[in-house]
C-alpha positions as CSV (number, residue, x, y, z in Angstrom):
1,M,87.0,106.6,110.3
2,I,84.7,103.6,109.6
3,K,81.9,105.3,111.6
4,K,82.3,108.5,109.6
5,L,82.2,106.7,106.2
6,I,79.1,104.7,107.3
7,T,77.4,107.9,108.5
8,V,78.1,109.8,105.3
9,S,77.0,107.0,103.1
10,T,73.7,106.5,105.1
11,L,72.8,110.1,104.7
12,I,73.5,110.1,101.0
13,L,71.5,106.9,100.5
14,I,68.3,108.1,102.1
15,G,65.5,108.4,99.5
16,T,67.4,106.7,96.7
17,Q,65.7,104.1,94.4
18,L,67.0,100.9,92.8
19,S,67.9,101.5,89.2
20,A,71.3,99.9,88.6
21,D,71.4,98.2,85.2
22,G,74.4,96.0,84.3
23,F,78.0,96.8,85.0
24,N,79.4,100.3,84.8
25,D,83.2,100.8,84.7
26,N,83.0,104.6,84.9
27,Y,83.4,105.3,88.6
28,L,85.2,106.9,91.5
29,Q,85.6,105.1,94.8
30,V,86.8,106.0,98.2
31,G,87.7,103.4,100.8
32,Y,88.9,102.6,104.3
33,T,90.7,99.3,105.1
34,S,92.2,97.7,108.3
35,S,95.0,95.2,108.0
36,N,96.7,92.7,110.3
37,F,100.1,93.1,108.5
38,K,102.8,93.9,111.0
39,F,103.7,97.2,109.3
40,V,100.2,98.4,108.3
41,D,97.2,99.1,110.4
42,E,95.0,101.4,108.3
43,I,94.7,102.1,104.6
44,M,92.9,105.0,102.9
45,D,92.6,104.9,99.1
46,I,90.9,106.4,96.1
47,K,90.2,104.3,93.0
48,G,88.8,105.1,89.6
49,S,88.0,103.6,86.3
50,L,87.1,105.1,82.9
51,E,85.6,103.0,80.0
52,I,87.3,103.5,76.6
53,G,85.2,101.1,74.6
54,N,85.0,97.4,73.6
55,G,85.2,96.3,77.2
56,F,88.4,98.1,77.9
57,S,88.9,100.6,80.7
58,I,91.7,102.7,82.2
59,I,92.1,102.0,85.9
60,G,93.9,103.9,88.7
61,R,94.4,104.0,92.4
62,Y,96.2,106.2,95.0
63,G,96.6,104.7,98.5
64,R,98.2,105.7,101.8
65,E,99.0,103.0,104.4
66,T,100.1,103.7,108.0
67,G,101.2,101.5,110.8
68,E,102.9,101.4,114.2
69,W,104.4,98.6,116.2
70,S,107.0,97.8,118.9
71,D,110.1,95.6,118.5
72,P,112.4,94.7,121.4
73,G,113.8,98.0,122.7
74,E,112.1,100.4,120.2
75,Y,108.9,101.8,118.8
76,E,108.5,102.2,115.1
77,T,106.0,103.7,112.6
78,S,105.6,103.3,108.8
79,T,103.9,105.1,106.0
80,Y,103.4,103.7,102.5
81,S,102.0,105.9,99.7
82,G,101.8,105.2,96.1
83,Y,99.8,105.0,92.9
84,R,98.7,102.2,90.5
85,V,97.7,102.7,86.9
86,G,96.8,100.2,84.3
87,I,94.3,98.9,81.7
88,G,91.4,96.5,82.3
89,K,89.3,94.3,80.0
90,A,85.9,92.7,80.7
91,Y,84.6,89.8,78.7
92,S,80.8,89.2,78.9
93,F,80.0,85.6,79.9
94,N,76.2,86.2,80.0
95,G,73.8,89.0,80.8
96,N,74.7,89.0,84.5
97,T,78.3,87.8,84.6
98,D,81.7,89.0,83.3
99,I,85.2,87.6,83.2
100,T,87.6,90.5,84.2
101,S,91.3,91.0,83.6
102,S,93.8,93.8,84.0
103,I,97.5,94.6,84.0
104,S,98.8,97.5,86.0
105,Y,102.0,99.2,87.3
106,L,102.5,100.0,91.0
107,D,104.9,102.7,92.3
108,Y,105.2,103.5,95.9
109,T,107.3,105.2,98.6
110,F,108.0,103.8,102.1
111,K,108.9,105.9,105.1
112,Q,109.8,104.6,108.6
113,T,110.7,106.1,111.9
114,I,112.4,104.5,115.0
115,K,112.4,105.6,118.6
116,P,114.6,103.6,120.9
117,N,113.0,103.1,124.4
118,W,116.1,104.7,126.1
119,R,115.9,107.9,123.9
120,S,113.5,110.8,123.7
121,T,114.2,111.5,120.0
122,T,112.8,109.8,116.9
123,T,115.0,108.9,113.9
124,S,113.7,108.7,110.3
125,R,115.2,106.1,108.1
126,P,116.0,107.0,104.4
127,T,112.9,106.9,102.2
128,T,112.6,103.8,100.1
129,K,111.1,103.7,96.6
130,A,109.9,100.6,94.8
131,D,107.7,99.4,92.0
132,S,106.0,96.2,90.7
133,Y,103.7,94.9,87.9
134,I,100.4,93.4,88.7
135,G,98.3,91.0,86.6
136,S,94.7,90.3,87.7
137,V,91.9,87.9,86.6
138,G,88.5,87.5,88.1
139,V,84.7,87.0,87.7
140,R,81.9,89.4,88.6
141,N,78.1,88.9,88.9
142,M,75.2,91.2,89.2
143,S,72.2,89.9,91.0
144,P,68.6,90.9,90.2
145,N,68.5,93.0,93.4
146,N,71.6,95.0,92.3
147,F,74.2,93.3,94.4
148,E,77.5,93.1,92.5
149,T,79.9,90.3,93.7
150,N,83.6,90.4,92.5
151,L,86.2,87.6,93.0
152,Q,89.7,88.5,91.8
153,I,93.2,87.0,91.9
154,N,96.2,89.4,91.8
155,A,99.8,88.4,91.0
156,F,102.7,90.8,91.8
157,R,105.8,90.3,89.7
158,G,109.0,92.0,88.8
159,G,110.0,95.6,89.3
160,K,112.3,96.8,92.1
161,M,110.2,94.9,94.6
162,K,111.2,91.6,92.8
163,S,107.9,90.4,94.2
164,K,106.3,87.0,93.8
165,S,103.2,87.8,95.8
166,N,99.6,86.7,95.2
167,E,96.3,88.0,96.5
168,V,92.7,86.8,96.5
169,E,90.1,89.5,96.9
170,L,86.3,89.3,97.4
171,S,84.1,92.3,97.3
172,V,80.3,92.8,97.4
173,I,78.7,96.1,96.3
174,K,75.1,97.2,96.8
175,H,74.1,99.5,94.0
176,F,71.3,101.8,95.3
177,N,70.8,103.5,92.0
178,D,72.9,104.0,88.8
179,K,75.1,106.6,90.6
180,L,75.8,105.3,94.1
181,G,77.0,102.1,95.7
182,F,78.3,100.9,99.0
183,G,80.6,97.9,99.3
184,L,82.6,95.6,101.6
185,R,85.8,93.8,100.7
186,V,88.2,91.2,102.1
187,L,91.6,90.4,100.8
188,H,94.3,87.9,101.6
189,H,97.9,88.5,100.6
190,D,100.4,85.6,100.4
191,A,104.1,86.1,100.0
192,A,107.3,84.3,100.9
193,P,108.1,85.3,104.5
194,A,111.1,87.5,105.4
195,A,113.6,86.4,107.9
196,S,112.1,88.3,110.8
197,Y,108.3,88.5,110.1
198,K,105.4,86.8,108.4
199,S,104.6,88.3,105.0
200,D,101.1,87.1,104.5
201,F,98.2,89.2,105.9
202,T,94.5,89.9,105.6
203,E,92.6,93.1,105.0
204,Y,89.0,94.1,105.7
205,G,87.5,97.2,104.2
206,L,84.5,99.2,103.1
207,F,84.0,101.8,100.4
208,I,81.6,104.2,98.7
209,R,81.4,104.2,94.9
210,T,79.9,106.9,92.7
211,S,79.4,106.1,89.0
212,F,79.0,108.4,86.1
């Protein structure tokens, strides 16, 4: 999947010229991410943002996460799917730097299957639904050669997840023109460990962004 995204983005980028000017929070973004979390191997997501004036924007994301692993005596798979909606606010620090903030709501569904080693059939566990609220704050900078760097801290609180998790995320986007960008991201998630597994993990991803 990573090779496909790189190939598609390379073909699109041929012949483009540099013309990005400042930050644009009107965009649609498609990404692929790998994770070292026990229950998640791959993540595909679609993100979007729409400016509504005075530095405010409506933000949204749909993601699907899949994983597989083996515990003693059984093989298991998982699928997380869900959406996130919220509102963001950017504060201009200077001509090239913004302070960013957002608050959003996350709703997701979790499905899991189990296949004991001594059986040929697979059993599906009941579907689980949960939600949480996310507060974010960060800083972003646009370099003269149209590289946009974003550093952001996310805090998950409340909801059915009763989460107290925190994330640090770094992304770098190369804007090839005012319509198209390609980015890389790394994220570290830190949470209190459950009884049987470690809950902190790291993600590495890439994405293509089209602005309008």
